[in-house]
Each structure stands twice: as structure tokens, then as C-alpha cells.
Biotite code that builds the C-alpha atoms (Angstrom):
import biotite.structure as struc

atoms = struc.array([
    struc.Atom([-97.159, 124.720, -47.496], chain_id="A", res_id=1, res_name="MET", atom_name="CA", element="C"),
    struc.Atom([-98.769, 125.674, -50.769], chain_id="A", res_id=2, res_name="SER", atom_name="CA", element="C"),
    struc.Atom([-98.653, 128.307, -53.483], chain_id="A", res_id=3, res_name="SER", atom_name="CA", element="C"),
    struc.Atom([-100.852, 129.206, -56.439], chain_id="A", res_id=4, res_name="SER", atom_name="CA", element="C"),
    struc.Atom([-98.676, 131.845, -58.104], chain_id="A", res_id=5, res_name="GLY", atom_name="CA", element="C"),
    struc.Atom([-96.171, 131.380, -60.911], chain_id="A", res_id=6, res_name="ASN", atom_name="CA", element="C"),
    struc.Atom([-92.486, 130.993, -60.008], chain_id="A", res_id=7, res_name="GLY", atom_name="CA", element="C"),
    struc.Atom([-93.100, 129.787, -56.467], chain_id="A", res_id=8, res_name="ALA", atom_name="CA", element="C"),
    struc.Atom([-90.085, 128.607, -54.481], chain_id="A", res_id=9, res_name="LYS", atom_name="CA", element="C"),
    struc.Atom([-91.070, 126.436, -51.503], chain_id="A", res_id=10, res_name="LEU", atom_name="CA", element="C"),
    struc.Atom([-88.647, 124.650, -49.194], chain_id="A", res_id=11, res_name="ALA", atom_name="CA", element="C"),
    struc.Atom([-88.922, 122.564, -46.039], chain_id="A", res_id=12, res_name="SER", atom_name="CA", element="C"),
    struc.Atom([-86.489, 120.784, -43.746], chain_id="A", res_id=13, res_name="SER", atom_name="CA", element="C"),
    struc.Atom([-88.997, 119.129, -41.394], chain_id="A", res_id=14, res_name="GLY", atom_name="CA", element="C"),
    struc.Atom([-90.266, 115.550, -41.468], chain_id="A", res_id=15, res_name="TYR", atom_name="CA", element="C"),
    struc.Atom([-93.591, 114.854, -43.158], chain_id="A", res_id=16, res_name="GLY", atom_name="CA", element="C"),
    struc.Atom([-93.678, 118.114, -45.100], chain_id="A", res_id=17, res_name="ALA", atom_name="CA", element="C"),
    struc.Atom([-96.339, 118.530, -47.743], chain_id="A", res_id=18, res_name="GLN", atom_name="CA", element="C"),
    struc.Atom([-95.433, 121.097, -50.413], chain_id="A", res_id=19, res_name="LEU", atom_name="CA", element="C"),
    struc.Atom([-97.761, 121.898, -53.316], chain_id="A", res_id=20, res_name="ALA", atom_name="CA", element="C"),
    struc.Atom([-97.917, 124.480, -56.083], chain_id="A", res_id=21, res_name="SER", atom_name="CA", element="C"),
    struc.Atom([-100.364, 125.118, -58.907], chain_id="A", res_id=22, res_name="SER", atom_name="CA", element="C"),
    struc.Atom([-98.382, 127.883, -60.624], chain_id="A", res_id=23, res_name="GLY", atom_name="CA", element="C"),
    struc.Atom([-96.002, 127.484, -63.539], chain_id="A", res_id=24, res_name="ASN", atom_name="CA", element="C"),
    struc.Atom([-92.244, 127.281, -62.919], chain_id="A", res_id=25, res_name="GLY", atom_name="CA", element="C"),
    struc.Atom([-92.528, 126.144, -59.312], chain_id="A", res_id=26, res_name="ALA", atom_name="CA", element="C"),
    struc.Atom([-89.422, 124.933, -57.501], chain_id="A", res_id=27, res_name="LYS", atom_name="CA", element="C"),
    struc.Atom([-90.150, 122.733, -54.484], chain_id="A", res_id=28, res_name="LEU", atom_name="CA", element="C"),
    struc.Atom([-87.426, 121.266, -52.238], chain_id="A", res_id=29, res_name="ALA", atom_name="CA", element="C"),
    struc.Atom([-87.349, 119.268, -49.009], chain_id="A", res_id=30, res_name="SER", atom_name="CA", element="C"),
    struc.Atom([-84.653, 117.704, -46.875], chain_id="A", res_id=31, res_name="SER", atom_name="CA", element="C"),
    struc.Atom([-86.973, 116.072, -44.324], chain_id="A", res_id=32, res_name="GLY", atom_name="CA", element="C"),
    struc.Atom([-88.037, 112.441, -44.310], chain_id="A", res_id=33, res_name="ASN", atom_name="CA", element="C"),
    struc.Atom([-91.510, 111.476, -45.542], chain_id="A", res_id=34, res_name="GLY", atom_name="CA", element="C"),
    struc.Atom([-92.042, 114.627, -47.651], chain_id="A", res_id=35, res_name="ALA", atom_name="CA", element="C"),
    struc.Atom([-94.699, 114.824, -50.341], chain_id="A", res_id=36, res_name="LYS", atom_name="CA", element="C"),
    struc.Atom([-94.056, 117.300, -53.181], chain_id="A", res_id=37, res_name="LEU", atom_name="CA", element="C"),
    struc.Atom([-96.683, 118.058, -55.843], chain_id="A", res_id=38, res_name="ALA", atom_name="CA", element="C"),
    struc.Atom([-96.885, 120.513, -58.712], chain_id="A", res_id=39, res_name="SER", atom_name="CA", element="C"),
    struc.Atom([-99.753, 120.955, -61.153], chain_id="A", res_id=40, res_name="SER", atom_name="CA", element="C"),
    struc.Atom([-98.220, 123.833, -63.121], chain_id="A", res_id=41, res_name="GLY", atom_name="CA", element="C"),
    struc.Atom([-95.930, 123.637, -66.141], chain_id="A", res_id=42, res_name="GLU", atom_name="CA", element="C"),
    struc.Atom([-92.118, 123.479, -65.926], chain_id="A", res_id=43, res_name="ASN", atom_name="CA", element="C"),
    struc.Atom([-91.914, 122.505, -62.260], chain_id="A", res_id=44, res_name="GLY", atom_name="CA", element="C"),
    struc.Atom([-88.807, 121.216, -60.492], chain_id="A", res_id=45, res_name="VAL", atom_name="CA", element="C"),
    struc.Atom([-89.235, 118.945, -57.449], chain_id="A", res_id=46, res_name="LEU", atom_name="CA", element="C"),
    struc.Atom([-86.322, 117.732, -55.325], chain_id="A", res_id=47, res_name="CYS", atom_name="CA", element="C"),
    struc.Atom([-85.986, 115.916, -52.016], chain_id="A", res_id=48, res_name="SER", atom_name="CA", element="C"),
    struc.Atom([-82.976, 114.556, -50.162], chain_id="A", res_id=49, res_name="SER", atom_name="CA", element="C"),
    struc.Atom([-85.085, 112.997, -47.390], chain_id="A", res_id=50, res_name="GLY", atom_name="CA", element="C"),
    struc.Atom([-85.828, 109.337, -46.850], chain_id="A", res_id=51, res_name="CYS", atom_name="CA", element="C"),
    struc.Atom([-89.225, 107.894, -47.937], chain_id="A", res_id=52, res_name="ASP", atom_name="CA", element="C"),
    struc.Atom([-90.328, 110.872, -50.034], chain_id="A", res_id=53, res_name="THR", atom_name="CA", element="C"),
    struc.Atom([-92.922, 111.080, -52.806], chain_id="A", res_id=54, res_name="ARG", atom_name="CA", element="C"),
    struc.Atom([-93.505, 113.510, -55.663], chain_id="A", res_id=55, res_name="ALA", atom_name="CA", element="C"),
    struc.Atom([-95.883, 114.068, -58.556], chain_id="A", res_id=56, res_name="LYS", atom_name="CA", element="C"),
    struc.Atom([-96.088, 116.598, -61.338], chain_id="A", res_id=57, res_name="GLY", atom_name="CA", element="C"),
    struc.Atom([-97.649, 117.589, -64.613], chain_id="A", res_id=58, res_name="LYS", atom_name="CA", element="C"),
    struc.Atom([-95.946, 116.462, -67.839], chain_id="A", res_id=59, res_name="ALA", atom_name="CA", element="C"),
    struc.Atom([-92.650, 118.293, -68.166], chain_id="A", res_id=60, res_name="GLY", atom_name="CA", element="C"),
    struc.Atom([-91.989, 118.496, -64.408], chain_id="A", res_id=61, res_name="THR", atom_name="CA", element="C"),
    struc.Atom([-88.477, 117.407, -63.426], chain_id="A", res_id=62, res_name="TRP", atom_name="CA", element="C"),
    struc.Atom([-88.122, 115.310, -60.249], chain_id="A", res_id=63, res_name="VAL", atom_name="CA", element="C"),
    struc.Atom([-85.069, 114.281, -58.254], chain_id="A", res_id=64, res_name="ALA", atom_name="CA", element="C"),
    struc.Atom([-85.535, 112.075, -55.171], chain_id="A", res_id=65, res_name="LEU", atom_name="CA", element="C"),
    struc.Atom([-82.930, 110.522, -52.900], chain_id="A", res_id=66, res_name="ALA", atom_name="CA", element="C"),
    struc.Atom([-82.940, 106.743, -52.499], chain_id="A", res_id=67, res_name="GLU", atom_name="CA", element="C"),
    struc.Atom([-82.061, 105.016, -49.231], chain_id="A", res_id=68, res_name="PHE", atom_name="CA", element="C"),
    struc.Atom([-81.217, 101.416, -48.353], chain_id="A", res_id=69, res_name="ASP", atom_name="CA", element="C"),
    struc.Atom([-82.815, 99.447, -45.508], chain_id="A", res_id=70, res_name="ASP", atom_name="CA", element="C"),
    struc.Atom([-80.180, 100.771, -43.089], chain_id="A", res_id=71, res_name="ASP", atom_name="CA", element="C"),
    struc.Atom([-81.102, 104.392, -43.838], chain_id="A", res_id=72, res_name="GLY", atom_name="CA", element="C"),
    struc.Atom([-77.982, 105.100, -45.900], chain_id="A", res_id=73, res_name="LYS", atom_name="CA", element="C"),
    struc.Atom([-78.408, 107.243, -49.024], chain_id="A", res_id=74, res_name="CYS", atom_name="CA", element="C"),
    struc.Atom([-77.427, 105.198, -52.089], chain_id="A", res_id=75, res_name="VAL", atom_name="CA", element="C"),
    struc.Atom([-78.066, 107.863, -54.745], chain_id="A", res_id=76, res_name="GLY", atom_name="CA", element="C"),
    struc.Atom([-80.679, 109.923, -56.533], chain_id="A", res_id=77, res_name="PHE", atom_name="CA", element="C"),
    struc.Atom([-83.316, 108.984, -59.067], chain_id="A", res_id=78, res_name="ALA", atom_name="CA", element="C"),
    struc.Atom([-84.176, 111.698, -61.557], chain_id="A", res_id=79, res_name="THR", atom_name="CA", element="C"),
    struc.Atom([-86.555, 112.035, -64.451], chain_id="A", res_id=80, res_name="GLY", atom_name="CA", element="C"),
    struc.Atom([-89.183, 114.059, -66.258], chain_id="A", res_id=81, res_name="CYS", atom_name="CA", element="C"),
    struc.Atom([-92.920, 113.453, -65.770], chain_id="A", res_id=82, res_name="ALA", atom_name="CA", element="C"),
    struc.Atom([-94.601, 112.293, -68.947], chain_id="A", res_id=83, res_name="GLY", atom_name="CA", element="C"),
    struc.Atom([-91.281, 111.178, -70.398], chain_id="A", res_id=84, res_name="LYS", atom_name="CA", element="C"),
    struc.Atom([-89.461, 108.992, -67.841], chain_id="A", res_id=85, res_name="ASP", atom_name="CA", element="C"),
    struc.Atom([-92.500, 108.135, -65.693], chain_id="A", res_id=86, res_name="PHE", atom_name="CA", element="C"),
    struc.Atom([-96.239, 108.829, -65.934], chain_id="A", res_id=87, res_name="PRO", atom_name="CA", element="C"),
    struc.Atom([-97.376, 112.411, -65.311], chain_id="A", res_id=88, res_name="ALA", atom_name="CA", element="C"),
    struc.Atom([-99.713, 113.205, -62.404], chain_id="A", res_id=89, res_name="ASP", atom_name="CA", element="C"),
    struc.Atom([-98.938, 110.058, -60.422], chain_id="A", res_id=90, res_name="VAL", atom_name="CA", element="C"),
    struc.Atom([-97.014, 109.754, -57.170], chain_id="A", res_id=91, res_name="TRP", atom_name="CA", element="C"),
    struc.Atom([-93.482, 108.407, -57.591], chain_id="A", res_id=92, res_name="VAL", atom_name="CA", element="C"),
    struc.Atom([-90.626, 107.402, -55.294], chain_id="A", res_id=93, res_name="CYS", atom_name="CA", element="C"),
    struc.Atom([-86.984, 106.452, -55.870], chain_id="A", res_id=94, res_name="ALA", atom_name="CA", element="C"),
    struc.Atom([-86.395, 102.725, -56.230], chain_id="A", res_id=95, res_name="LYS", atom_name="CA", element="C"),
    struc.Atom([-83.467, 100.885, -57.837], chain_id="A", res_id=96, res_name="ASP", atom_name="CA", element="C"),
    struc.Atom([-82.184, 104.143, -59.345], chain_id="A", res_id=97, res_name="GLY", atom_name="CA", element="C"),
    struc.Atom([-85.499, 104.981, -61.036], chain_id="A", res_id=98, res_name="LYS", atom_name="CA", element="C"),
    struc.Atom([-88.640, 106.925, -60.257], chain_id="A", res_id=99, res_name="LEU", atom_name="CA", element="C"),
    struc.Atom([-91.494, 104.426, -59.958], chain_id="A", res_id=100, res_name="VAL", atom_name="CA", element="C"),
    struc.Atom([-95.217, 104.803, -59.364], chain_id="A", res_id=101, res_name="GLU", atom_name="CA", element="C"),
    struc.Atom([-96.268, 104.368, -55.732], chain_id="A", res_id=102, res_name="VAL", atom_name="CA", element="C"),
    struc.Atom([-99.451, 104.618, -53.652], chain_id="A", res_id=103, res_name="GLU", atom_name="CA", element="C"),
    struc.Atom([-99.709, 107.526, -51.208], chain_id="A", res_id=104, res_name="VAL", atom_name="CA", element="C"),
])
């Protein structure tokens, strides 16, 4: 699912979702496992409660991703701002309570 307009609000609950927006102020959310969320506009907000999810955004984009242990139990959320807490425009995942760069 994708959007190019400002203020987009995209949500998915299925596994393997791929949500993307190029407009400013996008809000992307997913509850399915394996989701990939990306925003190239300013002031984006990306959030996923699914296992094994990835996100990337322009500097200033806020990201919150759930973290799961090896048994599939949620152990918390990692949150941060692209360009401040982790590099902008790179894929990140939740690991040890932080958002860390990851290959996609």
C-alpha cells in the first residue's frame, strides 16, 4: 500500500505488509508480522506491533517497533527519531531496546 499525498494514514494487519508514503506528515501502522514501513516525507510517524518488522524514514521521522524474544513473546518497544537516535533513510529493527540498522 502506498501514498504520495500529505497527511496519509495507512494501516495494515496482514503479514508481510509493505506500507510506503512520500508525503509529509504520514502516519503508517501495522500489526502483522514481517511488515516493512517507509516514509520519505517530513514529520512521519511509523509504528508496528508485529514480529520481525522493519522501518525507515527521512530525518525527523519517529519510529516505534515492537521487539520479540526467540519464543515469539513481545518484550517491549524500541522508539526513536531518524537522524537523531538512528541514521535517517536506513532500514531499522528493534533489538535490545533500541532501533538498529538492518539489511532488508
